[in-house]
C-alpha positions as CSV (number, residue, x, y, z in Angstrom):
1,X,-21.7,8.1,28.4
2,X,-19.5,5.0,29.5
3,X,-20.8,3.1,26.4
4,X,-19.6,5.7,24.0
5,X,-16.3,5.9,25.8
6,X,-16.0,2.1,25.6
7,X,-16.9,2.2,21.8
8,X,-14.2,4.9,21.1
9,X,-11.5,3.0,23.1
10,X,-12.5,-0.2,21.3
11,X,-12.2,1.7,17.9
12,X,-8.8,3.2,18.9
13,X,-7.5,-0.4,19.8
14,X,-8.7,-1.8,16.6
15,X,-7.0,0.8,14.6
16,X,-3.8,0.2,16.7
17,X,-4.0,-3.5,15.9
18,X,-4.6,-2.8,12.3
19,X,-1.3,-0.9,12.1
20,X,0.6,-3.5,14.0
21,X,-0.3,-6.3,11.6
22,X,1.0,-4.3,8.5
23,X,4.7,-4.8,8.2
24,X,7.3,-3.8,5.6
25,X,8.8,-6.6,3.6
26,X,12.6,-6.4,3.6
27,X,14.5,-5.9,0.3
28,X,16.1,-9.4,0.3
29,X,12.7,-10.9,0.7
30,X,11.3,-8.8,-2.1
31,X,13.9,-10.1,-4.4
32,X,13.0,-13.8,-3.4
33,X,9.3,-13.1,-4.0
34,X,9.8,-11.6,-7.3
35,X,12.3,-14.3,-8.5
36,X,9.8,-17.0,-7.3
37,X,7.1,-15.2,-9.3
38,X,5.0,-14.9,-6.0
39,X,4.6,-11.3,-6.8
40,X,4.7,-9.1,-10.0
41,X,8.1,-7.3,-10.6
42,X,8.2,-3.9,-8.9
43,X,8.6,-2.2,-12.2
44,X,5.4,-3.7,-13.3
45,X,3.6,-2.8,-10.2
46,X,5.0,0.9,-10.4
47,X,3.8,1.1,-14.0
48,X,0.3,0.0,-13.1
49,X,0.2,2.7,-10.5
50,X,1.5,5.4,-12.8
51,X,-1.1,4.3,-15.5
52,X,-3.8,5.5,-13.1
53,X,-2.2,9.0,-13.3
54,X,-0.4,9.4,-16.5
55,X,2.7,11.8,-16.2
56,X,3.0,11.4,-12.4
57,X,6.2,10.5,-10.9
58,X,6.8,7.9,-8.0
59,X,7.9,9.7,-4.8
60,X,7.9,6.6,-2.6
61,X,7.0,2.9,-2.7
62,X,7.1,-0.1,-0.3
63,X,5.9,-3.6,-0.1
64,X,3.8,-4.4,3.0
65,X,2.6,-7.7,4.4
66,X,-0.9,-6.9,5.7
67,X,-2.6,-10.0,7.3
68,X,-0.8,-12.2,4.9
69,X,-1.7,-10.3,1.7
70,X,1.3,-8.5,0.0
71,X,0.4,-4.9,-0.8
72,X,2.6,-2.7,-2.9
73,X,2.0,0.9,-1.8
74,X,3.0,3.7,-4.2
75,X,3.0,7.5,-3.6
76,X,2.8,9.6,-6.8
77,X,2.9,13.2,-7.6
78,X,1.1,14.4,-10.7
79,X,1.8,17.3,-13.0
80,X,-0.6,19.6,-11.0
81,X,1.6,18.7,-7.9
82,X,-1.3,16.6,-6.4
83,X,-0.1,13.6,-4.3
84,X,-1.8,10.2,-4.8
85,X,-1.7,7.1,-2.9
86,X,-2.2,3.8,-5.0
87,X,-2.1,0.4,-3.4
88,X,-1.9,-2.8,-5.5
89,X,-2.1,-6.4,-4.8
90,X,1.5,-7.4,-5.4
91,X,0.5,-10.9,-6.7
92,X,-2.2,-9.9,-9.2
93,X,-1.5,-6.1,-9.8
94,X,-5.0,-5.4,-8.9
95,X,-5.5,-1.7,-7.8
96,X,-6.9,-1.8,-4.3
97,X,-6.8,1.9,-3.5
98,X,-6.4,5.1,-5.6
99,X,-6.9,8.0,-3.4
100,X,-5.7,11.6,-3.3
101,X,-3.3,12.0,-0.4
102,X,-4.7,14.3,2.2
């Protein structure tokens, strides 16, 4: 039983550490990254997210630095009122996650 408890504790700590390493990129830094062409424009990234769910509207978005990788997270609501989470690599525009929000 101690082993199972230790495993759950380790898993909880790992999840906590994962959250700690994702941080929001501040608006002034976002502007610098776009101007330097380090990342795609936010309009391009939003359009790529909406392309996954045509007709959906963006309800929220943010740029996060996760372990040194810039991820643009977009929350969408489609015509059926279903919410979607779409994560994109901010540099390439590659869709990393496209999941129904639970």
